[in-house]
MOPAC internal coordinates of N, CA, C and O (Angstrom, degrees):
PM7 1SCF
backbone

  N    0.0000 0     0.00 0     0.00 0    0    0    0
  C    1.3586 1     0.00 0     0.00 0    1    0    0
  C    1.7023 1   104.78 1     0.00 0    2    1    0
  O    1.2310 1   119.10 1   -63.10 1    3    2    1
  N    1.2942 1   119.31 1   116.90 1    3    2    1
  C    1.4157 1   118.61 1   173.66 1    5    3    2
  C    1.5703 1   119.88 1   -54.70 1    6    5    3
  O    1.2310 1   123.15 1   -40.36 1    7    6    5
  N    1.3368 1   111.56 1   139.64 1    7    6    5
  C    1.4917 1   112.77 1  -178.81 1    9    7    6
  C    1.6594 1   108.05 1  -146.89 1   10    9    7
  O    1.2310 1   118.96 1   -42.48 1   11   10    9
  N    1.1626 1   119.58 1   137.52 1   11   10    9
  C    1.4970 1   116.87 1   173.95 1   13   11   10
  C    1.5429 1   109.51 1   -64.31 1   14   13   11
  O    1.2310 1   123.31 1   -33.77 1   15   14   13
  N    1.3324 1   111.25 1   146.23 1   15   14   13
  C    1.4604 1   119.46 1   175.99 1   17   15   14
  C    1.6673 1   107.28 1  -137.35 1   18   17   15
  O    1.2310 1   123.33 1   -19.28 1   19   18   17
  N    1.3622 1   111.22 1   160.72 1   19   18   17
  C    1.2831 1   118.29 1  -175.74 1   21   19   18
  C    1.6644 1   109.37 1   -95.27 1   22   21   19
  O    1.2310 1   119.84 1   -15.09 1   23   22   21
  N    1.2794 1   117.91 1   164.91 1   23   22   21
  C    1.5049 1   119.67 1   176.30 1   25   23   22
  C    1.4222 1   118.16 1   -46.93 1   26   25   23
  O    1.2310 1   118.88 1   140.11 1   27   26   25
  N    1.2513 1   119.74 1   -39.89 1   27   26   25
  C    1.5149 1   124.22 1  -178.69 1   29   27   26
  C    1.5076 1   108.86 1   -69.13 1   30   29   27
  O    1.2310 1   121.33 1   136.89 1   31   30   29
  N    1.3749 1   115.06 1   -43.11 1   31   30   29
  C    1.4225 1   117.34 1  -179.89 1   33   31   30
  C    1.5910 1   111.31 1   -64.53 1   34   33   31
  O    1.2310 1   120.41 1   142.39 1   35   34   33
  N    1.2774 1   116.81 1   -37.61 1   35   34   33
  C    1.5122 1   125.62 1   177.60 1   37   35   34
  C    1.4015 1   108.82 1   -61.93 1   38   37   35
  O    1.2310 1   120.25 1   133.26 1   39   38   37
  N    1.3240 1   117.13 1   -46.74 1   39   38   37
  C    1.5601 1   119.55 1   178.76 1   41   39   38
  C    1.5460 1   111.34 1   -64.62 1   42   41   39
  O    1.2310 1   120.17 1   139.15 1   43   42   41
  N    1.3730 1   117.27 1   -40.85 1   43   42   41
  C    1.4317 1   119.67 1   176.33 1   45   43   42
  C    1.5349 1   110.35 1   -60.60 1   46   45   43
  O    1.2310 1   122.00 1   131.87 1   47   46   45
  N    1.2922 1   113.77 1   -48.13 1   47   46   45
  C    1.5364 1   115.29 1  -176.54 1   49   47   46
  C    1.4962 1   116.81 1   -66.40 1   50   49   47
  O    1.2310 1   120.93 1   144.37 1   51   50   49
  N    1.4102 1   115.83 1   -35.63 1   51   50   49
  C    1.4588 1   117.74 1   173.35 1   53   51   50
  C    1.5104 1   114.90 1   -69.03 1   54   53   51
  O    1.2310 1   122.01 1   140.91 1   55   54   53
  N    1.4281 1   113.76 1   -39.09 1   55   54   53
  C    1.4494 1   123.68 1   175.86 1   57   55   54
  C    1.5978 1   110.79 1   -53.55 1   58   57   55
  O    1.2310 1   123.81 1   147.92 1   59   58   57
  N    1.2554 1   110.30 1   -32.08 1   59   58   57
  C    1.4391 1   120.98 1  -174.08 1   61   59   58
  C    1.5718 1   112.85 1   -90.04 1   62   61   59
  O    1.2310 1   123.55 1   178.94 1   63   62   61
  N    1.3289 1   110.79 1    -1.06 1   63   62   61
  C    1.4680 1   118.84 1  -178.50 1   65   63   62
  C    1.5616 1   119.27 1    97.23 1   66   65   63
  O    1.2310 1   121.98 1  -159.30 1   67   66   65
  N    1.2573 1   113.82 1    20.70 1   67   66   65
  C    1.5430 1   113.64 1   172.28 1   69   67   66
  C    1.6048 1   105.48 1   -77.20 1   70   69   67
  O    1.2310 1   124.60 1   -29.37 1   71   70   69
  N    1.2762 1   108.77 1   150.63 1   71   70   69
  C    1.5359 1   118.67 1   177.84 1   73   71   70
  C    1.6369 1   104.76 1   -84.68 1   74   73   71
  O    1.2310 1   121.72 1   -47.21 1   75   74   73
  N    1.2508 1   114.31 1   132.79 1   75   74   73
  C    1.5010 1   119.20 1   176.11 1   77   75   74
  C    1.5575 1   113.43 1  -108.10 1   78   77   75
  O    1.2310 1   120.65 1   -66.06 1   79   78   77
  N    1.2864 1   116.37 1   113.94 1   79   78   77
  C    1.4071 1   123.22 1  -175.13 1   81   79   78
  C    1.5514 1   110.14 1  -117.86 1   82   81   79
  O    1.2310 1   121.84 1   -52.88 1   83   82   81
  N    1.3283 1   114.09 1   127.12 1   83   82   81
  C    1.4600 1   128.07 1  -179.94 1   85   83   82
  C    1.5849 1   107.67 1   -95.65 1   86   85   83
  O    1.2310 1   119.48 1   -62.63 1   87   86   85
  N    1.2510 1   118.59 1   117.37 1   87   86   85
  C    1.4977 1   120.34 1   179.84 1   89   87   86
  C    1.4941 1   111.36 1   -93.72 1   90   89   87
  O    1.2310 1   117.98 1  -164.18 1   91   90   89
  N    1.2444 1   121.45 1    15.82 1   91   90   89
  C    1.4549 1   121.14 1   177.40 1   93   91   90
  C    1.5034 1   111.13 1   -67.52 1   94   93   91
  O    1.2310 1   119.46 1   -13.55 1   95   94   93
  N    1.1922 1   118.64 1   166.45 1   95   94   93
  C    1.4466 1   126.17 1   176.94 1   97   95   94
  C    1.4675 1   104.89 1   -70.15 1   98   97   95
  O    1.2310 1   122.86 1   -35.45 1   99   98   97
  N    1.3566 1   112.13 1   144.55 1   99   98   97
  C    1.5908 1   121.34 1  -174.80 1  101   99   98
  C    1.6386 1   111.64 1   -44.83 1  102  101   99
  O    1.2310 1   121.53 1   133.21 1  103  102  101
  N    1.3504 1   114.69 1   -46.79 1  103  102  101
  C    1.4815 1   117.81 1  -179.02 1  105  103  102
  C    1.4948 1   113.79 1   -59.68 1  106  105  103
  O    1.2310 1   121.55 1   138.34 1  107  106  105
  N    1.2817 1   114.64 1   -41.66 1  107  106  105
  C    1.5062 1   120.04 1  -179.67 1  109  107  106
  C    1.5908 1   111.33 1   -70.36 1  110  109  107
  O    1.2310 1   120.74 1   141.79 1  111  110  109
  N    1.3546 1   116.19 1   -38.21 1  111  110  109
  C    1.4337 1   118.36 1   174.02 1  113  111  110
  C    1.4825 1   112.88 1   -65.03 1  114  113  111
  O    1.2310 1   119.72 1   145.08 1  115  114  113
  N    1.2602 1   118.15 1   -34.92 1  115  114  113
  C    1.4793 1   122.95 1   176.01 1  117  115  114
  C    1.6090 1   112.31 1   -66.62 1  118  117  115
  O    1.2310 1   124.33 1   141.72 1  119  118  117
  N    1.2621 1   109.30 1   -38.28 1  119  118  117
  C    1.4759 1   119.11 1  -179.41 1  121  119  118
  C    1.6551 1   111.36 1   -64.91 1  122  121  119
  O    1.2310 1   122.79 1   137.30 1  123  122  121
  N    1.3444 1   112.25 1   -42.70 1  123  122  121
  C    1.3976 1   117.35 1  -174.60 1  125  123  122
  C    1.5548 1   111.18 1  -165.75 1  126  125  123
  O    1.2310 1   116.42 1   -55.88 1  127  126  125
  N    1.2227 1   124.40 1   124.12 1  127  126  125
  C    1.5002 1   121.92 1   174.61 1  129  127  126
  C    1.4856 1   111.80 1  -147.75 1  130  129  127
  O    1.2310 1   121.57 1   -13.82 1  131  130  129
  N    1.2740 1   114.60 1   166.18 1  131  130  129
  C    1.4950 1   122.73 1   174.75 1  133  131  130
  C    1.4689 1   109.63 1   -66.36 1  134  133  131
  O    1.2310 1   119.94 1   -43.27 1  135  134  133
  N    1.3083 1   117.72 1   136.73 1  135  134  133
  C    1.4540 1   126.81 1   177.47 1  137  135  134
  C    1.5849 1   108.66 1   -57.79 1  138  137  135
  O    1.2310 1   122.33 1   -53.17 1  139  138  137
  N    1.3645 1   113.14 1   126.83 1  139  138  137
  C    1.4642 1   119.38 1   178.22 1  141  139  138
  C    1.5029 1   108.96 1    89.04 1  142  141  139
  O    1.2310 1   114.79 1   171.93 1  143  142  141
  N    1.2725 1   127.48 1    -8.07 1  143  142  141
  C    1.4434 1   126.83 1  -168.25 1  145  143  142
  C    1.5410 1   105.45 1   -75.79 1  146  145  143
  O    1.2310 1   122.50 1   -33.37 1  147  146  145
  N    1.4033 1   112.81 1   146.63 1  147  146  145
  C    1.4056 1   121.08 1   174.70 1  149  147  146
  C    1.5873 1   102.76 1   -94.45 1  150  149  147
  O    1.2310 1   121.62 1   -43.79 1  151  150  149
  N    1.3495 1   114.50 1   136.21 1  151  150  149
  C    1.4864 1   121.52 1   172.86 1  153  151  150
  C    1.5167 1   107.43 1   -87.01 1  154  153  151
  O    1.2310 1   125.49 1   -57.52 1  155  154  153
  N    1.3433 1   107.07 1   122.48 1  155  154  153
  C    1.5200 1   120.19 1   175.01 1  157  155  154
  C    1.4055 1   115.32 1  -147.34 1  158  157  155
  O    1.2310 1   121.98 1  -107.31 1  159  158  157
  N    1.2895 1   113.81 1    72.69 1  159  158  157
  C    1.5163 1   117.80 1  -175.78 1  161  159  158
  C    1.5040 1   112.51 1   -42.99 1  162  161  159
  O    1.2310 1   122.39 1   -39.47 1  163  162  161
  N    1.4237 1   113.02 1   140.53 1  163  162  161
  C    1.4233 1   117.75 1  -176.53 1  165  163  162
  C    1.6202 1   118.53 1   -51.97 1  166  165  163
  O    1.2310 1   123.55 1   151.71 1  167  166  165
  N    1.3580 1   110.80 1   -28.29 1  167  166  165
  C    1.5128 1   117.92 1   178.60 1  169  167  166
  C    1.5472 1   111.50 1   -71.68 1  170  169  167
  O    1.2310 1   122.02 1   164.04 1  171  170  169
  N    1.3677 1   113.74 1   -15.96 1  171  170  169
  C    1.5186 1   121.47 1  -177.26 1  173  171  170
  C    1.5281 1   111.38 1  -106.67 1  174  173  171
  O    1.2310 1   120.33 1   164.04 1  175  174  173
  N    1.3195 1   116.97 1   -15.96 1  175  174  173
  C    1.4307 1   123.14 1  -173.63 1  177  175  174
  C    1.4780 1   117.96 1   -44.78 1  178  177  175
  O    1.2310 1   124.77 1   113.39 1  179  178  177
  N    1.2104 1   108.45 1   -66.61 1  179  178  177
  C    1.5799 1   115.22 1   179.57 1  181  179  178
  C    1.4856 1   110.90 1   -56.45 1  182  181  179
  O    1.2310 1   115.70 1   142.88 1  183  182  181
  N    1.2937 1   125.77 1   -37.12 1  183  182  181
  C    1.4426 1   126.58 1  -178.23 1  185  183  182
  C    1.5015 1   112.45 1   -71.79 1  186  185  183
  O    1.2310 1   121.79 1   136.70 1  187  186  185
  N    1.3313 1   114.18 1   -43.30 1  187  186  185
  C    1.5030 1   119.15 1  -173.44 1  189  187  186
  C    1.5602 1   114.91 1   -94.50 1  190  189  187
  O    1.2310 1   119.69 1   151.15 1  191  190  189
  N    1.3103 1   118.19 1   -28.85 1  191  190  189
  C    1.4473 1   121.48 1  -179.51 1  193  191  190
  C    1.6552 1   112.83 1   -39.92 1  194  193  191
  O    1.2310 1   118.98 1   114.00 1  195  194  193
  N    1.2715 1   119.56 1   -66.00 1  195  194  193
  C    1.4236 1   124.47 1  -175.99 1  197  195  194
  C    1.5806 1   112.37 1   -48.21 1  198  197  195
  O    1.2310 1   122.92 1   137.36 1  199  198  197
  N    1.2826 1   112.00 1   -42.64 1  199  198  197
  C    1.4681 1   108.56 1   178.12 1  201  199  198
  C    1.4808 1   123.56 1   -89.56 1  202  201  199
  O    1.2310 1   123.59 1   171.69 1  203  202  201
  N    1.3691 1   110.72 1    -8.31 1  203  202  201
  C    1.5365 1   119.82 1  -178.93 1  205  203  202
  C    1.4877 1   115.20 1  -103.64 1  206  205  203
  O    1.2310 1   121.80 1   148.03 1  207  206  205
  N    1.2624 1   114.15 1   -31.97 1  207  206  205
  C    1.5332 1   116.69 1  -173.67 1  209  207  206
  C    1.4309 1   115.76 1  -105.12 1  210  209  207
  O    1.2310 1   118.49 1   -26.22 1  211  210  209
  N    1.3645 1   120.48 1   153.78 1  211  210  209
  C    1.4177 1   126.94 1  -172.51 1  213  211  210
  C    1.4769 1   106.89 1   -90.22 1  214  213  211
  O    1.2310 1   117.35 1   -69.02 1  215  214  213
  N    1.3776 1   122.65 1   110.98 1  215  214  213
  C    1.5285 1   123.76 1  -176.24 1  217  215  214
  C    1.4923 1   109.89 1   -62.76 1  218  217  215
  O    1.2310 1   118.84 1   158.72 1  219  218  217
  N    1.4504 1   119.82 1   -21.28 1  219  218  217
  C    1.3497 1   119.83 1  -179.42 1  221  219  218
  C    1.5141 1   118.83 1   -82.30 1  222  221  219
  O    1.2310 1   120.50 1   176.87 1  223  222  221
  N    1.3401 1   116.64 1    -3.13 1  223  222  221
  C    1.4275 1   117.01 1   176.94 1  225  223  222
  C    1.4750 1   115.14 1  -119.07 1  226  225  223
  O    1.2310 1   117.98 1   -32.48 1  227  226  225
  N    1.2564 1   121.45 1   147.52 1  227  226  225
  C    1.5094 1   123.77 1  -179.31 1  229  227  226
  C    1.5100 1   107.22 1   -54.38 1  230  229  227
  O    1.2310 1   125.14 1   -15.75 1  231  230  229
  N    1.4458 1   107.74 1   164.25 1  231  230  229
  C    1.5433 1   109.41 1  -176.71 1  233  231  230
  C    1.4487 1    98.24 1  -142.66 1  234  233  231
  O    1.2310 1   122.31 1   -46.57 1  235  234  233
  N    1.4900 1   113.19 1   133.43 1  235  234  233
  C    1.4418 1   129.57 1   169.05 1  237  235  234
  C    1.4362 1   106.48 1  -104.77 1  238  237  235
  O    1.2310 1   118.04 1   -53.60 1  239  238  237
  N    1.3317 1   121.35 1   126.40 1  239  238  237
  C    1.4316 1   124.90 1   174.39 1  241  239  238
  C    1.4619 1   112.02 1  -113.26 1  242  241  239
  O    1.2310 1   119.90 1   -56.98 1  243  242  241
  N    1.3024 1   117.80 1   123.02 1  243  242  241
  C    1.4617 1   118.09 1  -175.52 1  245  243  242
  C    1.5428 1   106.07 1  -118.87 1  246  245  243
  O    1.2310 1   124.95 1   -37.46 1  247  246  245
  N    1.4402 1   108.09 1   142.54 1  247  246  245
  C    1.5069 1   118.09 1   175.76 1  249  247  246
  C    1.5460 1   104.12 1  -144.28 1  250  249  247
  O    1.2310 1   121.45 1   -60.33 1  251  250  249
  N    1.2546 1   114.83 1   119.67 1  251  250  249
  C    1.5595 1   111.79 1   171.60 1  253  251  250
  C    1.3611 1   112.60 1   -85.98 1  254  253  251
  O    1.2310 1   120.66 1   -44.49 1  255  254  253
  N    1.2645 1   116.35 1   135.51 1  255  254  253
  C    1.4391 1   127.96 1   175.36 1  257  255  254
  C    1.4421 1   116.98 1  -128.14 1  258  257  255
  O    1.2310 1   122.60 1   -56.84 1  259  258  257
  N    1.2471 1   112.63 1   123.16 1  259  258  257
  C    1.6367 1   123.09 1  -176.19 1  261  259  258
  C    1.4690 1   108.69 1   -83.56 1  262  261  259
  O    1.2310 1   117.65 1   165.72 1  263  262  261
  N    1.2298 1   122.08 1   -14.28 1  263  262  261
  C    1.5444 1   121.05 1  -172.30 1  265  263  262
  C    1.5480 1   107.34 1   -78.53 1  266  265  263
  O    1.2310 1   120.10 1   180.00 1  267  266  265

């Protein structure tokens, strides 16, 4: 079940082996992204997630929203 986490929890999870996925558009990911993050734009997430992500590892999904 998705739940919001803070920066410290994100660092802890990634440090423990979680996958970090940024769902930003590709051009925004290229401009600036979190170190070690996988780029998987939201439009491609459903199509690519099964073949690209490890189901045995936790997943942290990140999307910056300026609104």
